C-alpha positions in Angstrom: 91.6 26.1 66.8 93.4 27.7 69.4 92.9 30.9 71.5 95.7 32.7 69.5 95.0 31.3 66.3 90.9 32.1 66.7 92.4 35.6 67.6 94.8 35.7 64.4 91.8 34.7 62.3 88.9 37.0 63.6 91.4 40.1 62.6 93.2 38.8 59.2 89.2 38.3 57.7 88.6 42.0 59.6 92.2 42.9 57.0 90.3 41.3 54.3 86.7 42.7 54.2 89.2 46.1 53.9 91.9 44.9 52.0 93.1 45.7 47.9 96.2 44.6 46.9 99.0 46.8 46.0 102.7 46.6 47.0 103.1 48.4 50.5 104.7 51.6 50.6 106.8 53.3 52.6 105.5 57.1 53.4 106.9 59.8 51.3 110.9 60.6 51.3 111.6 56.9 51.6 112.9 54.3 49.8 112.6 50.3 50.0 115.4 48.5 49.3 115.5 44.6 48.7 117.8 43.1 50.5 118.4 40.4 48.4 120.4 41.3 44.9 118.1 38.5 43.1 115.4 35.9 44.4 115.9 35.8 47.7 116.7 31.7 48.8 115.0 29.7 51.3 111.4 31.0 49.3 107.7 29.8 49.6 104.7 30.5 46.9 102.4 32.2 48.4 98.5 32.5 47.8 98.7 35.3 46.2 99.6 38.3 46.0 101.0 41.2 48.0 97.8 42.3 50.2 97.3 46.1 52.2 94.7 46.5 54.4 93.3 48.7 57.1 92.2 46.2 60.2 89.7 48.5 62.1 90.1 47.4 65.2 90.9 50.4 67.3 93.9 51.0 69.3 94.1 54.0 71.1 91.4 55.6 68.9 93.4 54.0 65.2 93.1 51.3 62.7 96.5 50.0 62.0 97.3 48.8 58.8 98.7 45.1 57.8 100.5 43.9 54.8 99.8 40.2 54.0 101.7 37.5 51.2 105.4 39.4 51.6 107.4 37.4 49.8 109.8 39.9 48.9 111.6 41.2 51.4 112.7 45.1 51.7 114.5 47.7 54.8 113.2 51.4 54.5 116.0 53.1 56.1 114.6 55.7 58.5 117.7 58.6 59.2 118.1 61.0 62.0 116.9 65.3 60.5 119.0 66.6 63.3 121.3 64.4 66.0 122.3 61.4 64.5 124.0 59.6 67.7 124.9 56.7 65.7 123.5 54.0 67.4 121.2 52.0 64.8 118.1 49.5 65.5 116.6 47.3 62.5 112.5 46.9 63.2 110.6 43.4 62.9 107.2 44.6 63.3 104.3 41.8 64.6 101.9 40.4 63.1 101.4 35.8 64.2 104.3 35.3 61.4 100.9 35.5 58.2 100.6 39.7 58.3 102.5 42.3 59.1 101.8 45.1 61.9 103.2 47.7 59.2 102.0 51.0 60.5 101.7 50.8 64.8 104.5 48.2 65.1 106.7 49.2 62.1 106.8 53.4 60.7 105.9 54.8 63.9 108.7 52.7 66.4 110.5 54.1 63.3 109.2 58.3 64.0 109.9 57.2 67.7 113.3 56.4 66.3 114.7 58.5 64.0 113.0 61.4 67.2 115.8 60.4 69.4 118.9 60.3 67.0 118.8 56.9 66.4 119.1 55.7 62.6 115.4 53.0 62.0 116.0 50.4 59.5 111.9 48.7 58.7 112.8 45.6 57.4 109.5 43.6 55.6 110.3 40.2 55.7 108.5 37.3 54.3 104.8 36.4 56.0 103.4 33.3 56.2 104.6 30.5 57.4 108.1 31.9 57.7 108.5 31.3 61.3 106.8 29.1 64.3 103.7 27.5 64.8 101.3 25.7 66.6 100.6 22.1 66.3 97.6 21.1 67.9 98.3 17.7 68.0 101.8 18.0 69.2 101.4 20.3 71.8 103.9 22.9 71.3 105.4 25.4 68.2 107.2 24.0 65.7 109.9 24.9 62.9 109.2 27.1 60.7 108.7 25.9 57.2 111.1 27.8 56.1 113.7 30.0 57.9 112.9 32.6 55.6 112.1 35.8 58.1 115.9 34.4 59.9 117.4 34.7 57.2 115.7 37.9 56.4 116.5 39.6 59.4 120.4 38.0 59.2 121.4 39.8 55.9 119.5 42.8 56.7 122.0 42.8 59.8 124.7 42.2 57.1 123.9 45.1 55.0 123.2 47.3 58.0 126.8 46.4 59.5 128.4 47.0 55.6 126.8 50.2 55.0 127.7 51.3 58.1 129.5 54.8 57.2 127.1 54.8 54.4 124.2 55.5 56.5 126.4 57.4 59.9 125.9 54.8 61.8 128.5 52.3 64.4 128.7 48.9 63.5 129.1 48.5 67.3 125.0 49.9 68.2 123.4 48.1 65.7 120.3 46.5 67.4 116.7 45.2 67.2 112.9 45.9 68.0 110.4 43.8 67.4 107.5 43.2 68.4 105.1 40.3 68.8 106.0 37.9 66.8 108.6 39.9 65.7 109.1 39.7 69.6 110.5 35.9 68.8 112.4 37.4 65.4 114.1 39.5 68.1 115.1 36.3 69.9 115.7 34.2 66.5 118.6 36.4 65.3 120.3 37.2 68.8 121.3 33.2 69.0 121.2 32.4 65.7 124.4 34.9 64.5 126.9 32.6 63.7 126.2 30.3 60.8 123.4 32.2 58.4 120.7 29.5 57.4 120.9 30.3 53.5 123.8 29.8 51.3 126.2 32.6 51.1 125.5 35.3 48.3 127.3 37.9 48.1 130.5 39.4 50.8 127.5 41.2 52.9 127.2 37.3 54.2 130.5 37.4 55.2 129.5 40.5 57.4 128.0 40.0 61.0 124.7 39.6 61.5 125.2 40.0 65.5 123.1 42.6 67.0 124.3 44.9 69.9 121.5 44.9 71.5 117.4 43.5 71.7 114.0 44.5 72.0 111.8 42.5 72.9 108.3 44.0 73.5 105.3 41.0 74.1 107.0 38.5 72.1 105.2 35.5 71.1 106.2 31.8 69.8 108.8 31.6 73.4 107.5 28.9 74.8 107.1 25.3 74.5 104.8 24.2 76.9 103.2 20.6 78.1 100.2 20.8 80.5 103.1 21.2 83.8 105.1 23.4 82.9 106.8 25.6 80.5 109.5 25.7 78.4 111.7 27.6 76.4 111.3 27.1 72.8 113.5 25.2 71.8 115.1 26.2 68.4 116.3 29.5 70.5 119.7 27.6 71.5 120.8 30.7 74.7 124.1 31.3 75.3 126.4 33.6 76.9 126.9 35.9 73.1 123.2 36.4 73.6 123.5 40.2 72.8 121.8 42.5 75.9 118.2 42.1 75.9 115.0 44.3 77.3 111.7 42.5 78.2 108.4 44.3 78.3 105.3 42.3 78.6 101.6 42.8 79.9 100.5 40.3 82.3 97.0 40.5 80.6 98.6 39.6 77.3 95.7 37.9 76.3 97.3 36.8 72.9 100.7 35.9 73.7 100.2 34.9 77.3 103.4 37.2 79.8 105.4 33.1 79.9 106.4 34.4 76.8 108.9 36.6 78.6 109.3 34.8 81.5 110.9 31.6 80.2 112.9 33.5 77.9 114.6 36.0 80.5 115.2 33.0 82.6 117.2 31.7 79.7 119.3 34.6 79.2 119.7 35.3 83.3 121.3 31.6 83.3 123.3 31.9 80.4 125.3 35.5 81.8 123.9 37.5 79.1 122.4 41.2 80.5 118.4 41.4 80.5 116.2 44.1 81.9 112.8 42.7 82.2 109.3 45.1 82.8 106.4 43.7 83.6 103.0 45.4 83.5 99.4 44.5 85.4 97.3 46.0 81.8 98.2 47.1 78.5 97.3 44.1 77.0 99.0 43.0 73.3 99.5 44.8 70.2 99.6 48.2 71.5 102.4 49.3 69.6 104.0 53.3 71.2 100.1 54.0 71.1 99.1 56.2 73.9 96.2 55.4 76.5 95.4 55.6 80.0 98.0 52.7 80.9 101.2 52.7 82.2 102.4 50.4 79.8 102.3 52.3 76.8 105.1 54.9 78.7 107.0 51.7 77.6 109.7 53.9 75.0 111.5 56.2 77.7 112.7 52.7 79.4 113.9 51.8 76.7 115.7 54.4 76.0 117.1 55.1 79.4 118.6 50.7 79.3 120.1 51.5 76.1 121.4 54.6 77.9 123.3 52.1 80.9 124.4 49.7 78.3 126.8 51.9 76.3 124.3 52.7 73.0 123.0 55.9 73.7 125.2 59.3 74.5 124.0 60.5 78.3 
């Protein structure tokens, strides 16, 4: 078992010790809504019911919440209480496609977005095994068993764009933000928008699922590598129509090495895609936006400035 898999296995073991079988519920005043009108396509059986767990590994002095074995994907809309810029962002929590860090990389991100006048849509996408996995015999990340998470992301982008008027959102300013495995999902949906990976369900699936902007924070699963060099995961076909992208990573990330962002940055630059990359010497992994002494935790201000620079937010 490689170092990344071992670290994730340890975290899941710690979470399991504090877990109870329950469907995750959003904060009071918010309701999660199924993204599929019936059974979700590409479905795979889970080992058991959805489970919510408290992970004791502290971040900024607090534990975080993990959701495991999600088979019924939902979205939860967080709308700005006062100023509404018209921009919207769909939030993809991380968790190695095995679990979802639903608060530190989910609801807490939504709270920040709405405080800046951005409508936030938290996607509880399907896990486990809905994204790339590591094959030690081959030496790189392989395709998902089924692209369930990508299907959920494509569907949600279409839903938000189709309901933009209802939610007071500009249909041309809808982006995605994701963390760790969620950062990979950002790249996945940014490079797969011309065709759905699932059969058309209804009229929503005829609406564009191309994000207008993309933000990937310490993304993982981005590399295929051998002992000689690092290459971008071949399942991410970067082209000129990939949306403007913001990348952020800690060079000292022990879980998803900084090369994950570097290979994607290089591919985007070669394709002529507007891309901004920020690297920090310290910071580690899975810090979300909880403030610590590490300078990397001041990244939200960088994102806000970048959104203004690409025309997604007003001055």
